[in-house]
C-alpha positions as CSV (number, residue, x, y, z in Angstrom):
1,X,-24.5,-11.6,1.6
2,X,-21.8,-13.2,3.9
3,X,-19.8,-11.4,6.6
4,X,-16.2,-11.2,5.4
5,X,-12.9,-9.5,6.3
6,X,-12.4,-6.3,4.4
7,X,-9.4,-4.9,2.6
8,X,-9.7,-1.2,1.3
9,X,-6.9,-0.2,-1.1
10,X,-7.0,3.5,-1.8
11,X,-4.5,5.3,-4.1
12,X,-4.2,9.1,-4.6
13,X,-5.1,11.1,-7.6
14,X,-5.9,8.2,-9.6
15,X,-7.7,9.5,-12.8
16,X,-10.7,6.7,-13.1
17,X,-10.0,6.3,-17.3
18,X,-6.3,5.6,-16.5
19,X,-6.6,1.8,-16.2
20,X,-6.5,-0.9,-18.7
21,X,-9.8,-2.4,-17.5
22,X,-11.4,1.2,-18.0
23,X,-10.3,0.9,-21.7
24,X,-7.3,3.1,-21.5
25,X,-5.3,2.6,-24.8
26,X,-1.6,2.8,-23.3
27,X,-1.5,2.4,-19.5
28,X,-0.6,-1.0,-18.0
29,X,-2.2,-1.9,-14.9
30,X,-2.2,-5.7,-15.0
31,X,-3.1,-6.4,-11.3
32,X,-6.2,-3.7,-11.1
33,X,-7.3,-5.3,-14.3
34,X,-7.3,-8.8,-12.8
35,X,-9.0,-7.5,-9.6
36,X,-11.8,-6.3,-12.2
37,X,-12.0,-9.5,-13.9
38,X,-12.6,-11.2,-10.6
39,X,-14.9,-8.7,-9.2
40,X,-17.1,-5.7,-10.3
41,X,-16.1,-2.5,-11.7
42,X,-18.2,0.7,-11.2
43,X,-17.8,2.8,-14.3
44,X,-19.3,6.1,-12.8
45,X,-17.8,6.4,-9.3
46,X,-17.3,9.9,-8.1
47,X,-15.4,11.5,-5.1
48,X,-17.3,13.7,-2.7
49,X,-14.8,16.4,-3.3
50,X,-11.8,16.8,-5.8
51,X,-9.0,17.5,-3.2
52,X,-7.6,15.1,-0.6
53,X,-8.5,16.1,3.0
54,X,-12.1,16.7,2.3
55,X,-12.7,13.7,0.2
56,X,-11.0,11.3,3.0
57,X,-13.1,12.9,5.6
58,X,-16.1,11.9,3.6
59,X,-14.6,8.2,3.3
60,X,-14.3,8.2,6.9
61,X,-17.6,9.6,7.9
62,X,-19.9,8.7,5.0
63,X,-21.1,12.4,4.9
64,X,-20.7,15.1,2.4
65,X,-18.4,18.1,2.8
66,X,-21.0,20.7,3.7
67,X,-22.1,18.0,6.5
68,X,-18.6,17.3,8.1
69,X,-17.1,20.7,7.4
70,X,-13.6,19.6,6.5
71,X,-13.6,22.0,3.7
72,X,-10.0,22.1,2.6
73,X,-6.3,20.7,3.1
74,X,-6.0,22.5,6.4
75,X,-9.3,21.5,8.2
76,X,-8.8,17.8,8.4
77,X,-10.9,15.0,10.2
78,X,-10.2,14.7,14.0
79,X,-12.7,11.9,14.9
80,X,-16.0,13.7,14.8
81,X,-18.5,13.0,13.3
82,X,-18.1,9.2,13.9
83,X,-16.3,7.1,11.4
84,X,-17.1,3.6,10.0
85,X,-13.9,2.9,12.2
86,X,-15.7,3.8,15.5
87,X,-18.6,1.5,14.5
88,X,-16.3,-1.4,13.8
89,X,-14.4,-0.7,17.4
90,X,-17.9,-0.7,19.1
91,X,-18.6,-4.1,17.5
92,X,-15.3,-5.8,18.5
93,X,-14.0,-5.9,14.8
94,X,-10.2,-5.3,14.5
95,X,-9.6,-2.2,12.3
96,X,-6.0,-0.8,11.5
97,X,-4.5,1.2,9.0
98,X,-1.2,1.4,6.9
99,X,-0.1,4.3,5.1
100,X,-1.8,7.7,4.1
101,X,-4.8,8.7,5.9
102,X,-4.5,12.6,5.6
103,X,-6.4,13.4,8.9
104,X,-5.3,15.9,11.4
105,X,-2.9,13.7,13.3
106,X,-2.3,10.2,14.4
107,X,-3.3,11.0,18.1
108,X,-6.9,11.8,17.4
109,X,-9.4,9.1,17.9
110,X,-10.5,8.7,14.4
111,X,-11.3,5.0,14.7
112,X,-8.3,2.9,14.1
113,X,-7.0,0.1,16.6
114,X,-3.3,1.0,15.2
115,X,-1.8,3.1,12.6
116,X,1.4,1.9,10.6
117,X,3.4,4.6,8.5
118,X,0.5,7.1,9.1
119,X,0.6,10.1,6.8
120,X,-1.5,13.0,8.1
121,X,-1.4,16.6,7.1
122,X,2.0,18.4,8.0
123,X,2.4,19.3,11.5
124,X,-1.5,18.9,12.0
125,X,-2.2,22.3,10.2
126,X,-1.7,21.4,6.4
127,X,-2.0,24.0,3.7
128,X,-3.2,27.1,5.5
129,X,-2.4,29.4,2.7
130,X,-5.1,27.4,1.0
131,X,-7.8,28.6,3.2
132,X,-7.4,32.2,1.9
133,X,-10.2,32.6,-0.5
134,X,-11.8,35.8,0.3
135,X,-10.6,37.4,-1.8
136,X,-8.2,34.8,-3.6
137,X,-4.7,36.3,-3.4
138,X,-3.7,37.3,-7.0
139,X,-1.0,36.8,-8.1
140,X,0.0,34.0,-5.9
141,X,3.6,32.1,-5.8
142,X,3.7,29.3,-8.1
143,X,3.6,25.9,-6.2
144,X,6.3,23.7,-6.9
145,X,4.1,21.1,-8.7
146,X,6.5,20.4,-11.8
147,X,9.8,21.5,-10.2
148,X,10.9,17.6,-11.0
149,X,9.3,15.4,-13.4
150,X,10.6,12.2,-15.0
151,X,12.9,9.4,-14.0
152,X,14.2,9.1,-10.5
153,X,13.1,7.9,-7.1
154,X,11.2,10.3,-4.6
155,X,10.3,9.8,-0.8
156,X,6.6,9.0,-2.2
157,X,7.9,6.1,-4.1
158,X,9.8,4.6,-1.2
159,X,6.9,5.4,1.1
160,X,4.5,3.3,-1.2
161,X,6.8,0.1,-1.3
162,X,7.1,0.3,2.5
163,X,3.1,0.4,2.6
164,X,3.1,-2.5,0.3
165,X,5.4,-4.5,2.3
166,X,3.9,-3.7,5.8
167,X,0.3,-4.7,4.4
168,X,1.8,-8.0,3.2
169,X,3.3,-8.7,6.4
170,X,0.2,-7.6,8.2
171,X,-1.7,-10.3,6.0
172,X,0.6,-12.9,6.8
173,X,0.3,-12.3,10.3
174,X,-3.6,-12.6,10.2
175,X,-3.0,-16.0,8.4
176,X,-1.0,-17.3,11.4
177,X,-3.6,-15.8,14.0
178,X,-5.4,-19.0,15.3
179,X,-8.2,-16.9,16.8
180,X,-9.0,-15.7,13.3
181,X,-10.6,-12.3,14.8
182,X,-12.4,-10.7,11.9
183,X,-10.7,-7.5,10.6
184,X,-10.8,-4.4,8.4
185,X,-7.6,-3.2,7.0
186,X,-7.0,0.3,5.3
187,X,-4.1,0.5,2.9
188,X,-3.2,3.9,1.8
189,X,-0.7,4.6,-1.2
190,X,0.3,8.0,-2.2
191,X,0.7,7.4,-6.1
192,X,0.3,8.4,-8.6
193,X,0.0,12.0,-6.9
194,X,2.7,14.4,-7.8
195,X,5.5,14.8,-7.7
196,X,5.5,13.2,-11.1
197,X,9.0,11.3,-10.2
198,X,9.0,7.5,-11.0
199,X,11.6,4.9,-11.3
200,X,13.2,4.7,-14.7
201,X,11.7,1.0,-15.5
202,X,8.2,2.4,-15.2
203,X,8.8,5.5,-17.1
204,X,10.5,3.4,-19.9
205,X,7.0,1.7,-20.5
206,X,5.7,4.9,-21.8
207,X,7.8,6.5,-24.5
208,X,7.6,10.3,-24.0
209,X,7.4,11.2,-27.9
210,X,4.2,8.8,-28.3
211,X,2.3,10.5,-25.6
212,X,-0.8,12.2,-26.9
213,X,-1.2,15.9,-25.9
214,X,-4.2,16.8,-23.7
215,X,-7.4,18.0,-25.1
216,X,-8.9,21.4,-25.1
217,X,-5.8,23.3,-24.3
218,X,-6.6,27.2,-24.3
219,X,-3.5,27.9,-26.8
220,X,-5.7,25.9,-29.5
221,X,-8.8,28.3,-28.7
222,X,-10.6,26.6,-26.1
223,X,-12.2,29.2,-23.5
224,X,-12.3,27.8,-19.9
225,X,-15.3,28.7,-17.7
226,X,-14.8,31.7,-15.6
227,X,-14.6,30.0,-12.3
228,X,-12.2,27.5,-13.6
229,X,-10.3,30.4,-15.4
230,X,-9.9,31.9,-11.9
231,X,-8.5,28.8,-10.6
232,X,-6.0,28.4,-13.5
233,X,-4.8,31.9,-12.9
234,X,-4.3,31.0,-9.2
235,X,-2.6,27.7,-9.5
236,X,-0.6,28.4,-12.6
237,X,0.2,24.7,-13.1
238,X,0.2,24.5,-16.9
239,X,2.9,27.5,-17.2
240,X,5.4,25.5,-15.3
241,X,5.4,22.9,-18.0
242,X,6.1,25.5,-20.7
243,X,6.0,23.5,-23.9
244,X,4.6,20.4,-25.2
245,X,7.7,18.2,-24.8
246,X,7.3,18.7,-21.0
247,X,3.5,18.0,-20.9
248,X,4.3,14.8,-22.6
249,X,6.8,14.0,-20.1
250,X,4.5,15.0,-17.5
251,X,1.7,12.4,-18.7
252,X,4.4,9.8,-19.3
253,X,5.5,10.1,-15.6
254,X,2.0,9.9,-14.3
255,X,1.2,6.8,-16.3
256,X,4.4,5.5,-15.0
257,X,3.5,6.0,-11.6
258,X,0.1,4.5,-12.2
259,X,1.9,1.5,-13.2
260,X,4.2,1.5,-10.2
261,X,1.0,1.8,-8.1
262,X,-0.5,-1.1,-9.6
263,X,2.5,-3.1,-8.8
264,X,2.3,-2.3,-5.1
265,X,-1.5,-3.2,-5.2
266,X,-0.5,-6.4,-6.8
267,X,1.9,-7.2,-4.0
268,X,-0.8,-6.7,-1.4
269,X,-3.1,-8.8,-3.4
270,X,-0.6,-11.7,-3.7
271,X,0.0,-11.6,-0.1
272,X,-3.7,-11.9,0.5
273,X,-4.0,-14.9,-1.8
274,X,-0.9,-16.7,-0.1
275,X,-2.4,-16.1,3.3
276,X,-5.3,-18.6,2.7
277,X,-7.8,-15.7,3.5
278,X,-8.9,-14.7,0.3
279,X,-12.2,-16.7,0.3
280,X,-13.1,-14.8,3.4
281,X,-12.3,-11.2,2.4
282,X,-13.8,-8.3,0.3
283,X,-11.3,-6.2,-1.4
284,X,-12.1,-2.6,-2.4
285,X,-10.0,-0.4,-4.7
286,X,-10.4,3.2,-5.2
287,X,-8.7,6.5,-5.1
288,X,-9.6,9.9,-3.3
289,X,-10.0,12.1,-6.5
290,X,-8.7,12.2,-10.1
291,X,-6.3,14.4,-12.0
292,X,-7.0,17.0,-14.7
293,X,-3.9,15.5,-16.7
294,X,-3.5,18.7,-18.7
295,X,-7.1,18.8,-20.1
296,X,-8.2,22.3,-20.6
297,X,-4.8,23.4,-19.5
298,X,-5.2,22.1,-16.1
299,X,-3.3,19.7,-13.9
300,X,-3.9,18.2,-10.4
301,X,-7.3,18.2,-8.9
302,X,-9.7,20.7,-7.9
303,X,-12.2,21.3,-10.8
304,X,-15.7,19.3,-11.2
305,X,-14.8,17.7,-14.6
306,X,-14.7,14.1,-14.9
307,X,-10.9,14.0,-15.0
308,X,-10.9,15.2,-11.5
309,X,-14.4,14.0,-9.8
310,X,-14.3,10.4,-11.1
311,X,-12.6,7.9,-9.2
312,X,-11.8,4.2,-10.1
313,X,-13.9,1.7,-8.1
314,X,-13.5,-2.0,-8.0
315,X,-15.0,-4.6,-5.6
316,X,-14.5,-8.1,-5.3
317,X,-15.4,-10.7,-2.9
318,X,-17.9,-13.5,-2.0
319,X,-21.0,-13.3,-4.0
320,X,-19.8,-10.2,-5.9
321,X,-20.4,-10.7,-9.6
322,X,-17.2,-11.3,-11.5
323,X,-16.3,-9.5,-14.6
324,X,-19.1,-7.1,-14.3
325,X,-19.4,-3.5,-15.1
326,X,-22.0,-1.4,-13.4
327,X,-23.1,1.8,-14.7
328,X,-25.0,3.0,-11.5
329,X,-23.7,6.3,-10.1
330,X,-21.6,5.3,-6.8
331,X,-19.6,7.7,-4.4
332,X,-16.6,7.5,-1.9
333,X,-19.6,8.1,0.6
334,X,-20.9,4.5,-0.2
335,X,-17.6,3.2,1.5
336,X,-19.0,3.6,5.0
337,X,-22.1,1.4,4.4
338,X,-20.0,-0.9,2.6
339,X,-17.6,-1.3,5.4
340,X,-20.4,-2.1,7.9
341,X,-22.2,-4.4,5.6
342,X,-19.1,-6.6,5.0
343,X,-18.1,-6.7,8.3
344,X,-21.6,-7.7,9.5
345,X,-22.0,-4.7,11.8
346,X,-25.7,-3.4,12.2
347,X,-26.3,0.4,11.2
348,X,-26.2,2.7,14.0
349,X,-29.1,5.1,14.8
350,X,-27.1,8.1,14.4
351,X,-26.0,6.9,10.8
352,X,-29.7,6.9,9.5
353,X,-29.2,10.1,7.4
354,X,-26.3,9.0,5.7
355,X,-26.5,9.1,1.7
356,X,-24.5,6.0,1.0
357,X,-25.5,2.5,-0.1
358,X,-23.3,-0.6,0.4
359,X,-21.5,-1.2,-2.9
360,X,-21.8,-5.0,-2.4
361,X,-25.5,-4.6,-2.9
362,X,-25.1,-2.2,-5.6
363,X,-22.9,-4.7,-7.4
364,X,-25.7,-7.3,-7.6
365,X,-28.7,-4.9,-8.1
366,X,-29.9,-4.1,-11.4
367,X,-28.9,-0.7,-13.1
368,X,-30.3,2.4,-11.6
369,X,-29.8,5.4,-14.0
370,X,-31.7,7.9,-11.8
371,X,-29.1,7.7,-9.0
372,X,-27.2,11.0,-8.5
373,X,-23.8,11.6,-7.8
374,X,-22.9,14.7,-5.9
375,X,-19.6,16.5,-5.4
376,X,-18.4,19.8,-4.0
377,X,-15.3,22.1,-3.9
378,X,-14.6,24.8,-1.2
379,X,-10.9,24.7,-1.1
380,X,-7.5,26.3,-2.5
381,X,-7.8,28.4,-5.6
382,X,-11.6,28.9,-5.7
383,X,-13.1,32.2,-5.3
384,X,-16.6,30.6,-4.5
385,X,-18.1,26.9,-3.9
386,X,-18.7,24.7,-7.0
387,X,-21.1,21.8,-6.9
388,X,-21.4,18.9,-9.1
389,X,-24.6,16.8,-9.7
390,X,-25.0,13.9,-12.2
391,X,-27.4,11.4,-13.2
392,X,-27.2,8.5,-15.6
393,X,-27.0,11.1,-18.5
394,X,-26.5,14.5,-17.6
395,X,-23.8,16.3,-15.5
396,X,-24.4,19.8,-13.9
397,X,-22.0,22.1,-12.5
398,X,-23.1,25.0,-10.3
399,X,-20.8,27.9,-9.4
400,X,-21.9,30.4,-6.5
401,X,-21.7,33.8,-8.4
402,X,-21.0,32.4,-11.9
403,X,-23.2,30.9,-14.8
404,X,-23.5,27.0,-14.6
405,X,-22.3,24.3,-16.9
406,X,-24.4,21.4,-18.4
407,X,-23.0,18.4,-20.1
408,X,-24.9,15.5,-21.9
409,X,-22.5,12.5,-21.1
410,X,-24.2,10.4,-23.6
411,X,-23.5,12.5,-26.6
412,X,-20.4,14.2,-25.2
413,X,-18.4,12.0,-22.8
414,X,-15.4,14.3,-22.9
415,X,-17.4,17.1,-21.8
416,X,-16.4,19.6,-24.7
417,X,-19.9,21.2,-25.1
418,X,-21.3,23.2,-22.5
419,X,-25.2,23.1,-23.0
420,X,-26.0,25.4,-20.2
421,X,-27.2,28.4,-22.5
422,X,-29.1,25.8,-24.9
423,X,-32.8,26.7,-24.8
424,X,-33.8,23.3,-25.7
425,X,-32.0,22.3,-22.3
426,X,-33.5,25.0,-20.1
427,X,-36.0,23.0,-18.4
428,X,-33.8,20.1,-17.5
429,X,-31.2,22.5,-16.5
430,X,-33.7,24.0,-13.9
431,X,-34.7,20.6,-12.9
432,X,-30.8,20.1,-11.7
433,X,-30.7,23.3,-9.9
434,X,-34.0,22.3,-8.1
435,X,-32.5,18.9,-7.3
436,X,-29.3,20.4,-6.0
437,X,-31.1,22.8,-3.6
438,X,-33.0,19.8,-2.2
439,X,-29.6,18.6,-1.1
440,X,-27.9,21.6,0.0
441,X,-28.4,25.3,-0.1
442,X,-25.2,26.2,-2.2
443,X,-24.9,29.9,-1.0
444,X,-25.5,28.9,2.7
445,X,-22.8,26.2,2.4
446,X,-20.4,28.6,0.7
447,X,-20.8,31.1,3.3
448,X,-20.3,28.5,6.0
449,X,-17.3,27.4,4.5
450,X,-15.7,30.9,4.1
451,X,-16.6,31.6,7.8
452,X,-14.9,28.6,8.9
453,X,-12.0,29.3,6.9
454,X,-12.0,32.9,8.2
455,X,-11.9,31.8,11.6
456,X,-8.9,29.5,11.0
457,X,-7.0,32.3,9.3
458,X,-7.6,34.5,12.3
459,X,-6.2,31.6,14.6
460,X,-3.0,31.9,12.7
461,X,-2.6,35.7,12.8
462,X,-4.7,37.1,10.0
463,X,-4.4,36.8,6.0
464,X,-0.7,37.7,5.5
465,X,0.4,35.3,8.3
466,X,-1.8,32.4,6.9
467,X,-0.5,32.8,3.4
468,X,3.0,32.2,4.8
469,X,1.9,29.0,6.5
470,X,1.8,25.3,5.6
471,X,3.3,23.0,3.0
472,X,3.6,24.6,-0.2
473,X,3.3,21.4,-2.3
474,X,2.8,17.7,-1.3
475,X,2.4,16.2,2.3
476,X,5.6,14.8,3.4
477,X,5.2,11.2,4.4
478,X,7.2,9.1,6.9
479,X,10.4,7.9,6.1
480,X,10.5,4.6,4.4
């Protein structure tokens, strides 16, 4: 396939099903839908971890969380192990970013020639309180996730508009650059990440009274898995909404933010088209993780269900099939080889053990129902590690110290029926545990994560001091 420029558009907390092109019956995402019509959409794309900082470290390094050891939102990427940006710099490819990265800070050598409007973890320390997991604090002060929801304008909205404007200007400058040096641009938006505040005209697209209530709420008799129940008692997100009217408003606001984000993506894609570079550029759209959106009485991310671990993934460019939907499992760790493949940079010897495969090649290859997807969680609100493994049909959750969960995605795509205790599935359940242990020692990785987090807590003066340290909610962004 030809060498091209590469434009990566990454949103934050975008539930993979909340797009028109993914079949959502309500949400309007015309620009993402058009990108999917022009390119290939991956139906089964997964994050490496359903929380921001670890997922973004996996995007950078092409490695799983237990390999790069950025476990949570206080242990962020600093430039080691090497990123795809480092490989591009060594090859003389221009590589820049605009918007949210969520690494430790802008000064670290993370592989960008230049960062504009860079958003990183607050003060370089992030959510130190979230590293306190052994044992989890109980009760824990409620995070202000839903203190404000509905119509308005937040610093996040203004930030995303500035990111889109800067990216459009950057592309225009590349069009005027007579040298035509090859480039990779990473553009990071924060929508539809909370706070669920959205300008009125986007909220008006989604009448609150018409919003469907989330599935499997515990008030209707659903019983959460013990690991998930412990997380829910820690986070206490749903209780902040207090009633169904507020839940509907939260959904309408999230949908509005998704349409707002889609419009910003559209502005960047329009600038690319007007630059005259579109025929020489591969475009990738994805997100760092999803959002539970009230399913099972859960909001935000941090679980292993598809609402949180699935991500949107669309790739468009020269020789990428148009209008195709691929069902092969793909992952955010596939972005590393995709970047190098698009830029025409030969793989480095140190990257030989990376688990990813170029999305450009997957887009044109035949379906592979046996390819595994893997995700893991070692962060805020979890008393032990959780791991997800999925093939083309089944999805397996392994929780250290708790029973597993097991779902047949063909018969039960909404993951409503846990088959882990089913005798007829015992053999395949054991096979999934064997495959997981070939990939990672779940107990050893759980212990390593907790040891690293305990060392962090000690550096901040111990447990009680750590619980008072770090941003309580969303990461602040630079002024627009």
